[in-house]
N, C-alpha and C positions, 0 to 999 in steps of 0.2 A: 456612741460608736458602733457597739457590736451587732445593735439592732439594725442601723444604716448599712453594716455590711451584709447582715443577712436578707434585707429587704434588697439589696443589689443584686446578692446572689441568686434569688428566687425570680426577680425582673430578668436576669442573663438566661435562666432555665427556658423561661418561661419564651423569648425572644428566640432563642436556639432552636427552639420547638419550630415556633412558628416559622422561620425561616427555613426550615427542613421542610415542611408541607409546602411553604411557598415556591421552593426549587421544585419540589417533586410535580408542583402543579404547571409550574411555566415549561418542565420538560416535555408532559404529557402535552400542554396545547402545542410545544412549537413543533412534535412529531405528527400529531393531527393536523398542523397546517401544511408541513412539509408532505404529507398523503395528499390532501385536497391540492398542493399546488403542482404536485407530480402527474395527478389526474390532469389537471387542465392542459399542462404543458404537452403530456400524452396526448389529449385528445387535439390540441391543434395541430402537432405533429400528423396526427392522422386524417384531420381535415387537410392538410397540405397533400400527402400523399393522394388521398381521393380524388382532388383537384387535378393532378398531373395530367399530362398528355398520353393517351393509349400507347405511342409509341416507345414511350420511357420505360412506362411500366411493364409491357411485353418482354422487353429485355432483362429486366431485374436487376440485381446488382452489379455494380462495377466487377470486374473479375478480380482485381486487387484490394477489393474493401476491407478485408481483416488487416493486411499489413498498413493499407493507408489509416487504416483507424488506431495504428498501433496496440492492436490484438483486440480480441473479441471472446469474452470467457462464455459467452452462450453458443459459440459456433466451432462444431466438430468436421472438418471437412467442408460438405454441402447441407450439414444440417445442423437445424437451429434447434436447443432445447432449453426451455426456459418453462416455469412453474408446471414440471414434471410432465411437460406436452412436447412434443419432436415435431417437428415441419421441413419438409423437403424446398431448401432454398432455390430459388430460381438466379443463377449468375450469367452473367455475361461471356462471350466467348469470342474469340477472333472473327472479324466479319461482322458481328453482332452483341459489340460491347458499348458500354454506355461513352460518348463522346467528353471529355473531360473538358474542354472548351467550352462547352455549354452546360456547363452545372445544373444540377435542378435538388437544391436541397428540398427536404431532407434526405432526399435517398441516396444523392452522391454529390459531393463539394466537387472544388476544381484540382482537389489529391484523388478523388475518388472515395473517400470516406464517408461511411453511412452514420458517423457520429457526430453528435453536436453537444456541448456544454451548455446549459443554461443556469443563467444566475436566478435566483430568488426574487420573483417580482414585488416581493414585500422590503427585499432589501435586509433580511435578517443573515445574510452570509452563506446561505444553502446551495448546493450546485448540484445540478440535475443533469445526468447523464442520458441522452435520449440516442436510442437506436434505431433506425428502421428497417424493414425488410422486406422483401418480397417473394411469396412462395407459390409454388405448385398450387392448382386449385384443389382441395383435398377430396372433391367430387369428381376430379378428372376431367372436368370441362376447360376445354385447351383455350376457350375464349374468357377464361378470367382467371385472376390472380389474387392469391390471398395476400394480406397486408396487416404486417404483425408492427407495434410499437412497443418499445422497451424502455421506459424511463424507470432509473435505477438513480437512488442517494443512500447515504450512509447517517444511520440515526445518530442522533446526539447523545453522549454519553457513553453507550457500548461501543457505537463504530459499527452495528452490523448493517450490511448491505440489504435492502429493501427495494422492490422491484415491482412495479404497477404496469400490465400488459394488457394491450387492447388489441382487438382483432375483427379484421373486415373482411371484406371481398370486392374488387373491382370487377367490371365486364366491360368488353369489347364494345364499340358502339355500332349500333346496326341499323340502316337505312339512312336516309338524307334528310330526315324530318328534323332530326335531332344532333345537331353536330356532324361531325366529319371524324376520319381515321385520325387527327390530332388531338381529339377530344375524348374524355373517357365517358362513358353512359352516365356513369351515375353523377357526375355533377353537373353535366350540361343539359342533360334532359328531363330531370326528374325534379318535381319539388322535393324538400325535406320535411317530415311531419314528427312531431314527438309529443306525446302527451302521458304523463305520470299524476297518480293520486293515491292517497293512502291516508288511512285512520291511524293516530299514533298510540303506542303501549301506555297504558297508565303504571307509572313505576313507582314502587314501594322500596327505599334504602335503609339499611340500618347499619350505623356502626358505632364504636363503644371507645371512650376515654376517661381519663381519670377526672375526678370532680372540677378541678382547674384547669382541665383540660393540658397539662403539660406533657402528658404522654399518651399512647394510644394503647389502647387495650384490647383485649380478647373480648368479644361478645357475650359470653360468660366466665367465670372465673373456673381457669384450667381449659379451657377451650381452645384448639388451635386455629380457630377461625375467627377474623376480624369485621369480616361485610359480610352482609346477607341481602340479596337483592330478590324481590317478586316482581314480576313483569304479566301484564293481562294480555291479551289476545289482540290481534290488529289484522289489517288485511291494506293489500296493494295492488295496483294495477299499474301496465303499461301497455304504449303502441307506439310503435317506429313504423315509419313506410317511406322509401323511398326506392322505386323500381318494384320490389317486393315489400308486403306489410307482414308483421309479424305484431300478436298480441300475445302479452304474458299476465299471470295474475298467482296472488301469494295469498294463501290463508294460514298465519300465524297463530297456534294456542299458546297461552299462558304458559312461563316456565320460572325456575327457580334456579338461583346460583348463588354460589357462598365462597369464600376466598380467606387466603390465609394473611392476605395484604403483601406479598412478596414478589418482585417483579419476575424472579426466575421460575414460579409456577405458574401455570395458567389452570383456572377451573375447568375448563372443558377438556383438556388433556388429562387431568386427574381424576376427573370423572366428579367435580363438585358441580354438575348441573343437573336438573331433572324437567321433564317437560319441554318446553319450546319446539312443540311439534311443527312443522312446515309441510302444507301441501300447495305444491307447485303446479301450474300447466302453461303450456305454451301453445299455441298455432298460427299457422304461416301460410301464405299463399303460394310460397315459394316452391315451383315444381321440380326443383334440382334433386338429386338422390342425396337423404339423409336430411333433408330438412323436415321442421314439424309440420303434422297433419293439418291438413285446413280446418276440423270441426274434431276436436279429440275430443272422448265421453270425458264430463265434468271429474275431478278429483277431491274426495272429500273423507273426512273420518272424524275422530276425536283426536284427543289429545293423551300423550301418556301421562301417568298419577304424578305430581312433580312435590308429594308431600315432604317435608324434610322436619327435623327436630333436632335440637340442641337439649342437654341436660347437664343441668350442676347443682348439687345440693338440692336445696328446696326449689330452683328455680329451673322451668324449661321453655325456651324459646321454637316456638311452633310458625311453620311457613308452610301456603300452599297456595297455588294462581287459582286461574278459574279455567284450569285445562281440560275440564269434561264437555264445554262446548262445542259445537259441530263447525268445522272450518270448511268450505267450500271454494274451491279454484275453478274458474270458468273461462277458455278462450274459446273463440271461434272468429271465421273469416266471413264465411257465406251465411249462415243462418243467423236467425234472431238472436240476439241476446239478450237474456234474461238477465235484470240485475237485482231482482228482488225489492226495490224502490219504486215509488210511486210512477216511474216509466221504464220502458224498455228500448232496446236498439234494434232498429229496423236491417231485416235480414241484407247482406252486401256491404253492410259497414264492419270492418275485423274490430273486434271487441274483446277487450279482458274484464272482467268482475272477480272478485276477491270477496269473501263474507266471513263473519265469525257471528254465529247467533246462538242463540238459547241461553236459558239463565246458567245452565250449569251448575258447579258448587261453587261456594262463595268464597271469594278471594279475599284472602287474610295473611297476616303477619302481627306476630301477638307474643306476651309473656306472662305464663303461668307462675304465680307465686301464692303457697296456704291455699291452694285449691281454687283462686279466683282467678280472672286471666283480663289483664290488659290488651286490647287489641289497639296494636300501633294504626293498623288500618284495616278497612273491612269494606270491600267493591260489590255492588250488586247486590245488597242485601232486599232489595225490593225493587221487584219490575224488570223485565228483561233487558239486558245490553244488547246493543247491537253495533257492529262496525262492517261497513260497507264501502267498497270502494270501483270503480269502473275508468274504464279510457278508450276511447272509438275514434277511428278514423274515417270520414267521409268523402267519397270522391263524386260516384255518380248519382248515390242515393242522398238527400239530403236529412239532415235531423229535423230536429224539434225545436217548441219552447222550452223543453224541460232538460233536453240535453245540449241544446243550443248547434250550431252549423245550420243554421236554416238555410244558407246558400251555400252550393258548389256551382263548379263551372267545369267538369268532365275528370277523367281519369290522370291528367299530369297535375293538376291543382286540387282544390277541395278543401278540405276543414278539418279540424282534429280536436277534441274536445275532451275533458276528466272532471271526474268530481270524486266527492266521499262526504259521508253521514257518518257521525256516530252519535251512540245514546248511551245513557247509565243511568240505571235507576238510582241509585246512591252512593256514596261514600262515605262513612264514618271515621273518621279519626280520633284516637284518644277515649277509646270507648273504653267502659267497663262494664264487664258481664255480671248482671246480679248485685250492682253495689251504685253506690254515685260519688263523684268527686266532692268533696269537702263544700257545702257553698253551693254547689253546680247540680247537674244533671249527671247524667252515666256518658256524657261526651263532652270532646272540647269543640270538635268541629264539625259539621254534619252539611254535605253538598245534598241536593236533591235535585232530580230531573232535568240533569244535564244530557245538552243535546247541541249540536253545530253541525253546519255542511258547509261544503265549499266547492264550487265550481268555474272552470276556466276554459276558453276556448282561443283559437287563434287559424287563420285562414283566409282565404279568399269571400271577401264579406264578412271576417270577422277581423281585421287586421288590429281591432284598436278596441274593442269591446272590453267592458269593464268584467274584472268576476264579480262574481255573488258570492255571500259569505254567511251566514248566521250563527249565533250562540247564545243560548238562552239556558237556566237553572238559578237555583236559590243557594247562597251559601250561609249557614248561621253558626256563629261560634262563640266562645266564652271570652267576654272580655275584661274579667277580674271581679265585675261586682253583678252583671248578669248576663244575657246572650244577645247579640247585635246582631243584623243582618243585612244582606245586600243580594242584588240582583245582577246575575251575569248579564252581558250585551257584548255588542262585536266591538264597540269603542272603550270598554270598561280598562283602564291602566290604574292600579293603586296598590297601596299596601298600608295590611293590617296587622296589629298586635294581639296574638292570644293573651289574656291573663293569666296569671300565676294561678295553679290550681293543684289541690295534695288528694293523694288517695292513700290511706293507709291500709295495711293489713297487720296481722300478729308478728309477721316476717320481715317486713319493709316498709318503709313509709317513700312514696315517689311524689317528687314535685315537679310541675310541667310549667313549660313557658313558650311561646313559639310564633310564628308571624305566618302571613297568607300573604302571596305576591300573586298580582293578576296582570297581565300583558294583554294588550289589543291586537286586534285581527292587523296583519301584514299584507303588503303586496308589493311587486317590484316589476317595472316593463321595460323592456329593450324595444326599440325600433329603429330599422333601419331604411333606407329611401327605396321603398317598393319592396319591401321586405326581404330586400337580395343584399349579399355580401355578408360579413363575418356573423353580425348578431340576428340578420333576419328580423323575426317580429315574436317576440316573445313574451311570456307573462306568467308569475308564477304568485301564488297567494296561499293564507293560511291564518287559522285562528289562533290567537296566543293559546299562554297557559297560566295554568293556575298550579301555585306551588305552595304546600302546606309543610313548614319544618317545625316541628317540636323537638323541645330539649327536655327530655326525662332525666332529671337527677335522681338516681336510687340508691336508699341509704339502709341497708339491712340491719334488722337489729343483731346485738350482739349472740344471740342464738343462733342465726346462720352463720357466723364466722366467714361472711362475705365481705370485701373490701368495697367501700361505697364506689359507683361511677356513674358516669353520664353516658346515656343513650341518645344520639340525635338521630331521627327516622325524618327522612323527607319524601312526602307523596306528590308526584308530577302528574297531571293531567295535561295533556299537549294535546293542542287541536289538529284538525284534520288539515291535510295540504293537496296542492294541487298545481300542476305547471303545466304550460302548452308552448311548445315554437312550429312556427311556419317560417321556412325559406323558401323562398321562391327561385327557380332553376335560373341562373343566368341567362337561359334562352327563353325563359317562359314571360 
């Protein structure tokens, strides 16, 4: 009976820990879902504003909109303040007020309110408050109106209010070829193009727990930190076009983050981050004051040192990313866009390209004991890695077989495309320096010659062109009795178990087991008739991920006075991704 009671008590403790972790995960997922839904709802409201007749937008908000909405926490007098920015509101007045008998949500309803309550599309009970505003053009253009959408909701658990803020600009219609005074220029006269591409970071994260998994533990005995994450460099590019074209690019260098596992503290606010240097660039063919230049100089440089370490007794935890590589962000609208790949974008096509190149230092995370190092993960130990992404908009100048968009039909339509390529010399997981695992070699998993690519396009002549992608490389892993291997491909989907392996030093014995999971390439296509309407014609695609999870049971000898613990280390290699949208104008 005593043994039964003890067993039930142990089971209860484990179940309580599992329930706690699961509850926290559910809360985090719910907050992430709420943020995604708020962005989608705010985008929908912005699109509704942008498609409103100009004679409504030029009047602005109904004169009694604050009272009609039951108050507005963001408005004082005729000033909107949100996300630490202030905007001068345009508000209707006698003789030039909105007519409530002809409501036009979301700007004003039959009461004059600019506020809407939107229930979560997923049906989870969340409610979003959406407010829309019309502001004076910040550049002083009398024929332009600023548009602001604020979607707010309350976090679960804390109840804190969170806002998603979107801004845009609408212009008065000009000429007789595109609409008239009843139709805003942006919505009726111009096709919409968007394209984006990115290479993903390699992420290595570590956490610790008791051997039975019942309690979270610090990474090292006595340390205040429970989590450590190292990410490598990545690149991204985006181009958008509707009346004006904008190209942006980002090169992100590797960085390190550590955390105490308390929700009330933030690693960035407390200085628990190193590296993660960003280089950004933006170009625009918008001639208005304050817009980005058409062909700015490249923005480039190296990353800040991300080295960090924890020590306790005979154990030292060391981590550093590939921060010393070179990041370059390029954006142009009229000059040729050199991508650094096997193709370039011709002059006259707005383009952005981000790149992170060079070998730099080896990105790694590991545990040193007794003068020997267990490398949880080591990235790029042979062969130079490369991350490059690009996006371009083709109007009067066509692309080619490499970038796509080989057909364009003039400045009011055309085509947009984007792509990314990533390569890695090698990734070694579970490596032991100057030693071997019992019965095995000096590593648990080794991935070599990884490379992937993806490209998409949408526009006139490319309304349904399939995306292209590729993924290659080889993975060798310890299966418990020997080493097995397999090759990566776009269609590969599978799960592999890493066999048990033991590594012994004079101060600790480490037993490792783990898994490898690979997902296949994915893509999604949405198309409406003639590429008009809410969906337009869009495509998104990406290579899948490779995820390696290793569980290290560390049992120190009596001489170290350490309590045994388990370290869980996840190494994730995400594939490159790209997306493109073409939405023909209603008058197109």
